[in-house]
C-alpha positions as CSV (number, residue, x, y, z in Angstrom):
1,X,-167.0,-235.2,74.5
2,X,-168.8,-232.2,73.2
3,X,-171.3,-232.3,76.0
4,X,-168.5,-232.6,78.5
5,X,-166.8,-229.6,77.0
6,X,-170.0,-227.6,77.0
7,X,-170.7,-228.5,80.6
8,X,-167.2,-227.5,81.6
9,X,-167.5,-224.1,79.9
10,X,-170.9,-223.4,81.5
11,X,-169.4,-223.8,84.9
12,X,-165.9,-222.3,84.2
13,X,-166.6,-219.1,86.0
14,X,-168.6,-219.0,89.2
15,X,-171.9,-217.1,88.8
16,X,-172.5,-215.5,92.2
17,X,-175.4,-213.3,91.1
18,X,-178.3,-212.8,93.5
19,X,-180.6,-215.9,93.8
20,X,-178.0,-218.2,92.2
21,X,-176.1,-219.1,95.4
22,X,-172.4,-218.7,96.1
23,X,-169.9,-221.3,94.9
24,X,-167.9,-222.8,97.8
25,X,-164.8,-224.9,97.5
26,X,-165.2,-228.5,98.5
27,X,-162.9,-231.4,99.0
28,X,-162.7,-234.9,100.5
29,X,-161.9,-238.5,99.8
30,X,-163.6,-241.4,98.1
31,X,-163.6,-245.2,98.1
32,X,-164.6,-247.0,94.9
33,X,-165.6,-250.5,95.9
34,X,-164.3,-253.5,93.9
35,X,-164.3,-256.1,96.7
36,X,-166.8,-258.9,97.0
37,X,-168.8,-257.4,99.9
38,X,-172.6,-257.9,99.2
39,X,-174.4,-254.7,98.6
40,X,-171.4,-252.8,97.3
41,X,-169.7,-255.2,94.9
42,X,-169.5,-254.6,91.2
43,X,-172.3,-256.1,89.2
44,X,-171.4,-256.9,85.6
45,X,-174.4,-256.7,83.3
46,X,-172.6,-257.1,80.0
47,X,-169.1,-257.6,78.7
48,X,-168.6,-257.2,74.9
49,X,-165.1,-258.0,73.4
50,X,-163.7,-255.5,70.9
51,X,-160.7,-255.7,68.6
52,X,-158.6,-253.8,71.2
53,X,-160.1,-254.9,74.5
54,X,-163.6,-254.9,76.0
55,X,-166.7,-252.8,76.6
56,X,-168.5,-253.3,80.0
57,X,-171.8,-252.3,81.5
58,X,-171.7,-252.5,85.3
59,X,-173.3,-251.1,88.4
60,X,-170.8,-249.9,91.0
61,X,-170.7,-247.9,94.2
62,X,-168.5,-245.1,95.6
63,X,-168.6,-243.6,99.0
64,X,-167.6,-240.0,99.5
65,X,-166.3,-238.4,102.7
66,X,-165.7,-234.8,103.5
67,X,-167.7,-231.8,102.2
68,X,-169.8,-234.3,100.2
69,X,-170.9,-237.2,102.4
70,X,-172.8,-240.1,100.9
71,X,-172.8,-242.7,98.2
72,X,-172.7,-242.7,94.4
73,X,-174.5,-245.4,92.5
74,X,-172.6,-245.6,89.3
75,X,-173.5,-247.2,86.0
76,X,-170.5,-246.7,83.8
77,X,-170.1,-247.6,80.2
78,X,-166.5,-248.8,80.4
79,X,-164.2,-249.0,77.4
80,X,-160.9,-250.8,78.0
81,X,-158.3,-250.5,75.2
82,X,-155.5,-252.9,75.9
83,X,-153.5,-251.7,72.9
84,X,-153.4,-248.1,74.2
85,X,-153.5,-249.1,77.9
86,X,-156.5,-247.0,78.7
87,X,-159.8,-247.3,80.5
88,X,-162.6,-244.7,80.1
89,X,-165.8,-244.6,82.1
90,X,-168.8,-242.5,81.1
91,X,-172.5,-243.1,81.7
92,X,-174.9,-242.3,84.6
93,X,-174.5,-241.8,88.3
94,X,-176.6,-240.7,91.2
95,X,-175.3,-239.1,94.4
96,X,-177.3,-239.5,97.6
97,X,-176.1,-237.7,100.7
98,X,-175.3,-234.3,102.0
99,X,-173.3,-231.4,100.5
100,X,-171.7,-228.9,102.9
101,X,-173.9,-230.3,105.6
102,X,-177.2,-229.6,103.7
103,X,-179.5,-232.4,102.6
104,X,-180.2,-235.1,102.1
105,X,-179.9,-234.4,98.4
106,X,-180.2,-236.6,95.3
107,X,-178.2,-235.5,92.3
108,X,-177.9,-237.1,88.9
109,X,-174.9,-236.8,86.5
110,X,-174.7,-238.1,82.9
111,X,-171.7,-236.0,81.9
112,X,-169.0,-237.5,84.1
113,X,-165.8,-239.0,82.6
114,X,-163.0,-241.0,84.4
115,X,-159.8,-241.8,82.6
116,X,-157.4,-244.5,83.8
117,X,-153.9,-245.2,82.5
118,X,-153.7,-249.0,82.8
119,X,-149.9,-248.8,82.6
120,X,-149.2,-246.2,85.4
121,X,-152.5,-246.5,87.3
122,X,-153.1,-242.7,87.0
123,X,-156.8,-242.0,87.5
124,X,-158.4,-238.7,86.8
125,X,-162.0,-237.7,86.3
126,X,-164.7,-235.0,86.5
127,X,-168.2,-235.2,87.9
128,X,-171.1,-232.8,87.1
129,X,-173.6,-233.2,89.9
130,X,-176.0,-230.6,88.5
131,X,-179.2,-232.5,87.7
132,X,-181.3,-232.0,90.8
133,X,-183.6,-234.9,91.7
134,X,-184.6,-234.2,95.3
135,X,-183.7,-232.2,98.4
136,X,-182.0,-228.8,98.4
137,X,-181.1,-227.6,94.9
138,X,-177.3,-228.0,94.7
139,X,-174.8,-227.9,91.8
140,X,-171.3,-229.5,92.2
141,X,-168.4,-229.7,89.8
142,X,-165.9,-232.1,91.1
143,X,-162.4,-233.3,90.0
144,X,-161.2,-236.7,91.0
145,X,-157.7,-238.0,91.4
146,X,-156.9,-241.7,92.2
147,X,-154.5,-242.2,95.1
148,X,-154.1,-246.0,95.3
149,X,-155.9,-249.0,96.6
150,X,-156.9,-250.6,99.9
151,X,-155.6,-254.0,101.0
152,X,-159.0,-255.4,99.7
153,X,-158.4,-253.9,96.3
154,X,-160.9,-251.0,96.6
155,X,-159.9,-247.8,94.8
156,X,-159.0,-244.7,96.8
157,X,-159.3,-241.1,95.5
158,X,-159.3,-237.5,96.6
159,X,-161.8,-235.0,95.2
160,X,-162.0,-231.2,95.0
161,X,-164.1,-228.7,93.3
162,X,-166.9,-226.4,94.1
163,X,-170.6,-226.5,94.9
164,X,-173.4,-224.0,95.3
165,X,-176.6,-224.3,97.3
166,X,-179.2,-222.5,95.2
167,X,-182.1,-223.0,97.7
168,X,-183.1,-225.4,100.5
169,X,-186.8,-225.9,99.8
170,X,-186.4,-229.5,98.8
171,X,-188.6,-228.9,95.7
172,X,-187.6,-229.2,92.1
173,X,-187.0,-225.9,90.3
174,X,-189.8,-224.9,87.9
């Protein structure tokens, strides 16, 4: 939680100083796959019962459309608390795709958090795609809001936030 708070405060005010890139607003939609389609279905690695629910380790995928176009490979640490009616995802994820038409980029995030109210279905989250792996150096801070499910049971969401392209050399910063 402290790391999430620190990351939020670091990106609270856009830094548009020379050489840093300009923050641009971004938005779009997402599909979080829960169906049985090979290649995108949820892989459960471990399920550990707790006094109030279960802890899960899984691999999942999410497709993004809009200003961010691509796929997120997502390895959440899921904590389901049946007593409180909550689900919390944290862990690691990697985005592969384009940002504002630039790319391809590969960005890592180990600060994200997604909260689900199991009673109402309300889903909110935040992604910090700021750990550059490959491609243009991009930072994205994204908020997520669940909007429902497809007929197949896949999760739908909208995202919004801001991204900045710091350079387009395709090399890691030194």
